[in-house]
N, C-alpha and C positions, 0 to 999 in steps of 0.2 A: 657519225650518223648528224644525220639535217632536221634543224627544225624551223619551222614557215612559223614566216608571223602571222597572225591574223589580225587584220588591218576590221574595225569596226565602221560600220557606215551609217551613220548619221544622220537622219530624215536635215531641212534645213528646212524648220520650221518659217526664217524668215521671210526669204523666201522663196512664193508659191512655183511650185518649177510644171506643173500640169494646171487642165482647165479649170478643172471642177477642182483644185483649192487655190487658184485665183480668184473664180469664181464667193467664193467663205472667208474673204478675209482680202472686202472693200474695204475703202475709206468712208466715213460717215459723209454722207452733202451734204456740205454748207444753200444754200439759199441766199442764193442774194437779195427775192426777196421775198417776204412772212406769204405764207398761203392766207392768212388776212384778208393784207392788201394785193393780194390778187385778184377774192371776189368789191373787193372793194372796185378795184375796176374795175370790172367783170360789168358793174352791176350801174356806174355810172357812162361806160362804157357805150352802153345796153339802150339808161337814159335821152342820152342824150342820140343815137343813133337815129329814136324813137317818136322826138320832139323835131331832131331837122329832118327826116319822114313827112311826119306828115308837115311841118310848112312847105316843100320844097313840093306835098301833094297837096292839101289848095292854097296851096301859091304859084306856081305854074297848070298845072293836069289845071287844076280846078279854075286859074282862071281864075282867082279874091288874090285879097292883100295876105301878108306869108304868116305877119300879124295879130291877122285876124285868129288865127288861133290859137291862145292863148289866150279870146273871149268866154267868156259864160255860156253865151249867149251863142254860137258859133257848136257852139257842142250843145247846146239842150237843140238844135233846132233842126240837126243830125237823129239826135235822138228821136225828134220828133215827125221823121222820114222815115227813122230803119218800124216805131215800132210801131207809127197810120193804125189811132183804134178810131 
């Protein structure tokens, strides 16, 4: 009489074998830059680019002094030209 020894195959939970199992066992992502800081950086870059663009547009393309962009009278003159009542 021969007896066959049955071996149990246990699934290895620690190391996923298929791609679906790898997708389910993802490590939590650690962000180097928090989301609030990313939004703040984007806001600062947006304001900086608008300011530099206005200075280049008024100073280089418009043949004026680039720092006149920051004067209220310049923007009042631009608004008067646009509205023209």
